[in-house]
FIVEXDO-250530 format. One record per residue (C-alpha): residue number from 0; residue in one letter; x, z, y. Coordinates in steps of 0.5 Angstrom, whole numbers, plus 500, padded with zeros to 3 digits. Example, Ala and Ser with C-alpha at 12.3 -4.5 7.8 and 13.67 -1.06 7.14 Angstrom:
// residues 2
   nr  rest   c1   c3   c2
    0     a  525  516  491
    1     s  527  514  498
***
This chain:
// residues 503
   nr  rest   c1   c3   c2
    0     m  772  270  750
    1     s  775  262  751
    2     r  782  263  749
    3     k  785  258  744
    4     t  786  261  737
    5     t  791  259  731
    6     s  788  259  724
    7     f  793  259  718
    8     g  790  258  711
    9     l  793  263  705
   10     p  794  260  698
   11     v  789  261  693
   12     m  790  268  689
   13     l  786  267  682
   14     k  783  274  682
   15     n  776  277  682
   16     e  774  281  688
   17     s  769  284  684
   18     k  774  288  680
   19     y  778  294  683
   20     e  784  292  679
   21     d  784  285  682
   22     c  783  287  689
   23     v  789  292  689
   24     q  793  285  687
   25     i  790  282  693
   26     m  792  287  698
   27     d  799  287  695
   28     g  799  280  696
   29     y  797  281  703
   30     e  802  286  704
   31     k  807  281  701
   32     y  806  276  706
   33     l  806  281  712
   34     q  813  283  710
   35     e  815  276  709
   36     w  813  273  716
   37     y  815  279  720
   38     t  822  279  717
   39     k  823  272  718
   40     a  821  273  725
   41     g  826  278  726
   42     r  820  283  728
   43     s  821  288  722
   44     d  821  294  726
   45     d  813  292  728
   46     l  811  294  721
   47     v  812  301  723
   48     s  806  301  727
   49     l  802  294  725
   50     m  795  294  723
   51     v  792  288  721
   52     p  784  288  720
   53     v  782  285  713
   54     g  775  282  713
   55     g  770  280  708
   56     d  763  280  706
   57     q  759  286  704
   58     l  762  286  696
   59     t  769  285  699
   60     r  769  290  704
   61     v  767  295  699
   62     r  772  293  694
   63     l  778  293  698
   64     d  776  299  701
   65     g  776  302  694
   66     a  783  299  693
   67     k  786  302  699
   68     s  783  309  696
   69     l  786  308  689
   70     r  793  307  693
   71     l  792  313  697
   72     g  797  317  693
   73     a  803  312  693
   74     h  810  314  696
   75     t  811  308  701
   76     k  807  306  707
   77     e  807  299  704
   78     e  804  301  697
   79     r  798  305  701
   80     f  796  299  705
   81     e  797  302  711
   82     n  798  296  715
   83     l  792  293  712
   84     c  787  297  716
   85     p  781  297  718
   86     v  777  293  712
   87     v  771  291  716
   88     v  765  286  714
   89     e  765  279  718
   90     m  759  277  722
   91     f  757  270  719
   92     h  755  274  713
   93     m  752  279  717
   94     q  748  273  720
   95     m  746  270  714
   96     d  743  277  711
   97     f  739  278  717
   98     l  736  271  716
   99     h  735  272  709
  100     k  731  279  711
  101     t  727  275  716
  102     v  725  270  711
  103     l  724  275  705
  104     k  719  278  710
  105     f  715  272  713
  106     f  716  266  709
  107     k  711  268  703
  108     k  708  262  699
  109     s  701  266  698
  110     s  700  266  706
  111     g  700  258  706
  112     r  693  258  708
  113     d  694  262  714
  114     v  694  257  719
  115     g  700  259  724
  116     t  705  263  719
  117     l  712  260  717
  118     y  710  257  710
  119     n  704  254  713
  120     l  708  251  719
  121     k  713  249  714
  122     t  708  244  710
  123     h  706  241  717
  124     i  712  239  719
  125     q  714  237  712
  126     r  721  241  711
  127     t  722  240  704
  128     n  729  243  704
  129     v  726  250  706
  130     n  725  254  700
  131     g  726  261  701
  132     n  733  261  698
  133     v  737  262  705
  134     k  744  263  701
  135     s  744  256  698
  136     r  741  253  704
  137     f  743  257  710
  138     k  743  252  715
  139     a  736  249  714
  140     h  733  256  714
  141     e  736  258  720
  142     d  734  251  724
  143     f  727  252  721
  144     v  727  260  724
  145     l  730  258  731
  146     l  725  252  731
  147     v  719  256  730
  148     g  721  262  734
  149     k  722  257  740
  150     a  715  254  739
  151     f  712  261  739
  152     i  715  262  746
  153     q  713  256  749
  154     e  706  257  746
  155     a  706  264  750
  156     a  708  260  756
  157     v  703  255  756
  158     e  698  261  754
  159     y  700  265  760
  160     f  700  260  765
  161     g  693  258  763
  162     m  695  251  761
  163     e  692  246  755
  164     s  698  243  753
  165     f  706  242  756
  166     d  703  236  761
  167     s  697  240  764
  168     t  697  244  770
  169     p  698  251  770
  170     t  691  255  772
  171     r  693  262  772
  172     n  699  266  774
  173     i  701  261  779
  174     p  707  263  784
  175     e  704  264  791
  176     g  706  259  796
  177     n  710  253  796
  178     i  716  255  793
  179     s  720  249  793
  180     r  721  249  800
  181     s  722  257  800
  182     h  728  260  801
  183     l  732  262  795
  184     p  730  270  795
  185     k  723  268  795
  186     r  724  263  789
  187     l  728  269  785
  188     q  722  274  787
  189     e  717  269  784
  190     f  721  267  778
  191     k  722  274  776
  192     k  715  276  777
  193     a  713  270  772
  194     m  718  272  767
  195     d  716  280  767
  196     g  709  277  766
  197     l  711  273  760
  198     m  716  278  757
  199     e  710  283  757
  200     l  706  278  753
  201     l  711  277  748
  202     c  714  284  748
  203     a  707  288  749
  204     p  707  292  743
  205     l  714  294  743
  206     s  714  302  743
  207     f  721  306  743
  208     d  717  313  744
  209     e  719  317  738
  210     v  713  323  739
  211     e  707  321  736
  212     s  703  325  740
  213     q  704  320  746
  214     s  701  314  742
  215     k  694  311  743
  216     v  689  308  739
  217     p  684  303  741
  218     v  677  305  738
  219     l  670  303  739
  220     v  665  308  742
  221     s  658  305  742
  222     g  660  298  742
  223     h  665  300  748
  224     r  673  299  747
  225     i  677  304  750
  226     e  684  307  748
  227     v  685  314  747
  228     p  691  319  746
  229     v  693  322  739
  230     k  695  329  739
  231     n  695  333  733
  232     e  692  328  729
  233     n  686  328  733
  234     i  683  323  738
  235     a  680  326  745
  236     i  674  323  747
  237     n  671  324  754
  238     v  664  325  754
  239     q  659  326  761
  240     h  654  331  759
  241     r  649  334  765
  242     g  654  332  770
  243     q  660  335  767
  244     l  666  331  763
  245     l  667  334  757
  246     k  672  333  751
  247     i  671  332  744
  248     n  676  332  739
  249     v  675  328  733
  250     p  680  328  727
  251     l  683  321  726
  252     k  683  321  719
  253     m  676  322  719
  254     i  675  315  723
  255     q  680  312  718
  256     n  677  313  712
  257     q  670  311  714
  258     s  668  305  717
  259     s  665  309  723
  260     v  663  316  725
  261     k  656  318  728
  262     i  657  324  733
  263     m  651  328  736
  264     f  652  331  742
  265     g  646  335  744
  266     e  641  330  745
  267     t  646  324  745
  268     a  649  320  739
  269     f  654  315  739
  270     e  658  312  734
  271     v  666  312  734
  272     s  670  307  730
  273     l  677  304  730
  274     v  678  297  733
  275     k  680  292  727
  276     e  687  290  729
  277     d  689  282  730
  278     e  693  282  724
  279     f  696  275  725
  280     q  698  277  732
  281     n  702  282  729
  282     y  705  278  725
  283     v  707  273  730
  284     l  710  279  735
  285     n  714  282  729
  286     f  717  275  728
  287     l  719  274  735
  288     q  723  281  735
  289     h  727  279  729
  290     y  728  272  732
  291     f  730  275  739
  292     v  735  279  735
  293     l  738  273  731
  294     l  738  269  737
  295     n  742  275  740
  296     l  747  275  734
  297     k  748  268  734
  298     d  749  268  742
  299     t  754  274  741
  300     i  758  270  736
  301     r  758  263  740
  302     e  761  267  746
  303     g  765  272  743
  304     d  762  278  746
  305     i  766  284  744
  306     f  762  288  748
  307     r  755  286  746
  308     l  757  285  739
  309     n  756  293  737
  310     n  750  293  741
  311     i  747  288  737
  312     l  749  291  731
  313     k  746  298  733
  314     l  739  294  735
  315     a  739  291  728
  316     m  740  297  724
  317     p  732  299  724
  318     f  731  292  722
  319     f  735  293  716
  320     f  732  300  715
  321     n  725  297  715
  322     h  726  292  710
  323     s  729  298  705
  324     s  733  304  706
  325     m  738  302  701
  326     s  740  296  705
  327     k  747  294  704
  328     y  748  291  711
  329     l  745  297  714
  330     v  751  301  711
  331     e  756  295  714
  332     c  753  296  721
  333     i  754  303  721
  334     d  761  302  718
  335     y  763  297  723
  336     v  761  301  729
  337     l  764  307  726
  338     k  771  304  725
  339     t  771  300  732
  340     e  768  306  737
  341     i  769  312  733
  342     i  775  312  728
  343     m  780  307  732
  344     p  783  308  738
  345     p  780  304  744
  346     k  785  299  744
  347     l  785  298  737
  348     g  778  298  736
  349     m  778  292  741
  350     q  783  288  737
  351     v  779  289  731
  352     r  772  286  735
  353     t  776  281  738
  354     a  779  279  731
  355     s  772  278  728
  356     f  772  271  732
  357     v  776  265  732
  358     n  776  259  738
  359     l  780  253  735
  360     k  778  249  741
  361     g  779  254  747
  362     r  773  253  750
  363     q  767  257  753
  364     a  762  258  748
  365     k  766  255  742
  366     n  767  261  738
  367     k  765  262  731
  368     a  765  268  726
  369     a  772  268  723
  370     d  769  268  716
  371     m  766  262  717
  372     e  773  258  719
  373     k  775  261  712
  374     e  769  258  709
  375     n  771  251  712
  376     q  778  252  710
  377     v  776  253  703
  378     k  772  247  703
  379     e  778  243  705
  380     i  782  247  699
  381     k  777  245  694
  382     d  779  237  695
  383     l  786  238  694
  384     i  785  242  688
  385     r  780  236  685
  386     g  786  232  687
  387     l  790  235  681
  388     g  786  232  676
  389     s  783  235  670
  390     n  789  238  667
  391     k  791  243  673
  392     t  795  249  671
  393     e  794  256  675
  394     q  801  255  678
  395     a  799  248  681
  396     i  793  250  684
  397     v  797  256  688
  398     k  802  251  690
  399     v  798  246  692
  400     t  794  251  696
  401     a  800  254  699
  402     a  802  247  702
  403     a  795  246  704
  404     p  796  247  712
  405     v  802  242  712
  406     i  799  237  708
  407     k  793  237  713
  408     e  798  237  719
  409     i  801  231  716
  410     v  795  227  714
  411     n  792  228  721
  412     k  798  226  725
  413     l  798  219  720
  414     d  791  218  722
  415     g  792  219  729
  416     q  798  214  729
  417     i  794  208  725
  418     g  788  209  729
  419     y  784  211  723
  420     i  777  213  724
  421     d  773  217  718
  422     r  766  213  718
  423     t  761  217  714
  424     s  754  215  712
  425     v  749  216  717
  426     h  743  220  714
  427     k  736  220  718
  428     k  734  226  721
  429     r  728  229  723
  430     s  727  229  731
  431     e  726  236  733
  432     n  722  235  739
  433     d  717  231  734
  434     d  717  238  730
  435     l  716  242  736
  436     l  710  238  738
  437     m  707  238  731
  438     i  708  246  731
  439     a  705  247  738
  440     k  699  243  736
  441     v  697  248  731
  442     l  699  254  735
  443     r  694  251  740
  444     e  688  251  735
  445     v  690  259  733
  446     r  692  261  740
  447     p  696  267  737
  448     f  697  271  744
  449     v  690  271  745
  450     k  688  278  741
  451     i  682  277  737
  452     d  680  283  733
  453     g  679  283  726
  454     r  683  277  725
  455     k  686  277  718
  456     v  692  274  714
  457     d  694  274  707
  458     e  696  281  705
  459     s  703  279  703
  460     v  705  278  711
  461     r  701  284  714
  462     m  705  288  718
  463     k  705  292  725
  464     a  706  289  731
  465     a  713  292  732
  466     v  718  294  728
  467     f  719  300  731
  468     l  712  302  730
  469     d  713  302  722
  470     l  719  307  723
  471     k  714  312  727
  472     g  714  318  722
  473     k  720  315  719
  474     h  725  316  725
  475     v  727  323  723
  476     t  729  320  716
  477     f  732  314  719
  478     n  736  318  724
  479     e  738  323  718
  480     h  740  317  714
  481     v  745  314  719
  482     l  748  320  720
  483     n  749  322  713
  484     t  752  315  712
  485     a  756  315  717
  486     l  759  322  715
  487     r  760  319  708
  488     l  764  313  710
  489     r  768  317  715
  490     r  771  321  709
  491     g  778  318  707
  492     l  779  313  713
  493     p  785  314  716
  494     m  786  316  723
  495     p  791  312  727
  496     e  794  314  734
  497     e  795  309  739
  498     n  802  309  741
  499     e  803  306  748
  500     d  811  306  747
  501     a  810  301  741
  502     e  809  296  747
***
């Protein structure tokens, strides 16, 4: 979406959004502005079918929805706030909460001695502004997580092509022939082949199978590592005895509770034990799945992709549920998808998703979340409020913030006429390439993409290799939780009808 957006700032309303009484007054103020603007424009008839989405963070969305419920029995459409529909969560707060959940899971102080973990890498590159408090230092934590994710992907590429460093020559998985002189189809074929192998290395543990009987576990049978299927909580081991292939079922819990199980089969004896997992590789692969979702969400916002937005929110739901079944932003993902795909007519749903982004420059890939733009406007308004001095009144604050857009326009034109350049102090910034090389040097020593059975990490960061593996056995609970939440959110929501004649 590269269409230029015009953004207007609203004056400050000195209300507390955590109180329903104040939220009702906030919605009354929004409704008053709509009535005033459309009346002055001579389009008051449009108010009959007008629906304007209202956004905010999780707390604001819940409170404003509650304010609408308090006015359901009012006599007029304006008093019922029917023009202010729907109330949805904004994408910057969604992105910030997902980053917060990622840092909570992987950035543990107790794992600082485990080489290659986020806390350990933070000490190597001396990122002192990364302290785990995402909401107060969002940009610092976002840059750090994106940098580490980029370093892991580069390490996977180095490992896949059998290189010692970025500058060395590949020794494995080299494209066949001289692709620099080949035709385009041949080069594309070799590129896709290489990318398939690399993605298999990065996403090998991903499993979307919901049937546990189809899963496999690695075991050691007399010192030989094999993968055997699990069926009815038993593992089936094939044994060759007197020229016949026989199958022995061993309870999986028996092997899990003991270090090894000795099985006698006639005169033959062999030991069966579970292969100890590579906990550090599981940590890295699990982190990369969070990184890909965060990267996809960030790219969706920049592109203003209204079609990919709901898909990435659906993909983020298991991540929020895996963190906690009571996750607030899991509910917000369900609420946003429910309103824009099911409750609202298709046209109105597209308009709501489009309103989640703004593009002030009108250029491709220059979109940002609407609430991010409002945060920037609040920052400018605060400068005007400080200029009022210490004896400012509430009325003065409301008046100066109402005039903020006009003041900003006058100042910008005056600065342009006199050629004023706002010179700010230049702070020294760490080189991203230097930090990337430092992390790459550390990862080359631990080699996270080479499976080492039994490699340990701190207990605080132990996890499965894939987020979806943590949901095995809980996928029924997850499905039920999503459906129950959707049914609860659907109660009391308006069911508008799309009116083609209104155009």
